[in-house]
C-alpha positions as CSV (number, residue, x, y, z in Angstrom):
1,X,85.9,73.9,151.8
2,X,86.5,71.3,149.0
3,X,89.9,70.5,147.3
4,X,90.7,68.4,144.1
5,X,93.8,66.2,144.7
6,X,96.2,65.6,147.6
7,X,96.6,68.7,149.9
8,X,98.8,69.9,153.0
9,X,96.9,71.4,155.8
10,X,99.7,73.2,158.0
11,X,99.8,76.0,160.4
12,X,100.4,78.4,157.2
13,X,97.2,77.4,155.7
14,X,95.7,74.6,153.1
15,X,97.3,74.3,149.8
16,X,97.9,71.5,147.2
17,X,100.3,68.7,147.5
18,X,102.1,67.5,144.4
19,X,101.7,63.8,145.6
20,X,99.1,61.6,143.5
21,X,99.7,58.2,145.8
22,X,101.5,57.4,149.0
23,X,104.5,55.6,147.2
24,X,105.3,59.2,145.8
25,X,106.0,60.5,149.5
26,X,109.6,61.0,149.7
27,X,111.9,63.8,151.6
28,X,111.2,66.2,148.8
29,X,107.4,65.9,149.1
30,X,107.9,66.5,152.8
31,X,110.1,69.6,152.6
32,X,107.0,72.0,153.1
33,X,106.0,69.8,156.4
34,X,109.4,70.0,157.6
35,X,109.9,73.7,156.9
36,X,107.0,74.6,159.6
37,X,108.0,71.5,161.9
38,X,108.6,74.1,164.9
39,X,104.8,75.3,164.5
40,X,102.9,72.1,165.1
41,X,103.8,68.7,167.0
42,X,101.6,66.0,165.5
43,X,101.2,65.3,161.6
44,X,98.5,63.1,160.2
45,X,99.6,61.3,157.2
46,X,96.6,60.3,154.8
47,X,97.7,57.5,152.9
48,X,94.7,57.2,150.6
49,X,92.0,54.8,150.7
50,X,94.5,52.0,152.4
51,X,96.7,51.6,155.1
52,X,100.5,52.1,154.4
53,X,103.8,52.0,156.1
54,X,106.5,55.2,155.9
55,X,109.8,54.2,154.8
56,X,112.3,54.1,158.1
57,X,114.3,57.1,156.6
58,X,111.5,59.2,156.4
59,X,110.4,58.4,159.8
60,X,113.8,59.5,161.1
61,X,113.7,62.8,159.0
62,X,110.2,63.6,160.7
63,X,111.4,62.6,164.2
64,X,114.7,64.6,163.7
65,X,112.4,67.6,162.9
66,X,110.5,67.2,166.3
67,X,107.4,65.9,164.7
68,X,105.2,63.0,165.8
69,X,103.2,61.3,162.9
70,X,100.3,59.0,162.6
71,X,99.3,57.1,159.4
72,X,96.1,56.0,158.5
73,X,93.7,56.2,155.4
74,X,93.0,59.8,154.1
75,X,89.3,59.8,155.5
76,X,90.2,59.0,159.1
77,X,93.4,61.3,158.8
78,X,91.4,64.3,158.0
79,X,88.6,63.6,160.3
80,X,91.1,63.2,163.3
81,X,92.9,66.3,162.0
82,X,89.7,68.3,162.2
83,X,88.7,67.2,165.5
84,X,92.1,68.2,167.1
85,X,92.4,71.5,165.2
86,X,89.0,72.4,166.8
87,X,90.5,71.8,170.3
88,X,93.5,74.1,169.4
89,X,95.9,71.5,169.2
90,X,99.2,72.1,167.2
91,X,98.7,69.8,164.3
92,X,99.1,69.4,160.6
93,X,98.3,66.9,157.7
94,X,99.5,65.6,154.5
95,X,96.6,64.0,152.9
96,X,96.7,61.8,149.8
97,X,93.8,62.2,147.5
98,X,91.4,59.2,147.1
């Protein structure tokens, strides 16, 4: 499967994500992730080409929803997500396009 642009890969399916750079990730951008928080436990946040940090209020928002999360460049996040998904683990991914 191939997609152009950023995507969300959640239990409900894979769909476009209206984020063009990691700096655009905010509470509004994470709303679809939070809406499905009970359906998975671990979120991989693909930060684009380079590592990045999530602002503390957004970390708190994800934690309050019961989600653990890992930030890494998008290729690593997509790969790790695919491995854990294939193992049947309850995971999600929010991947910023390269």
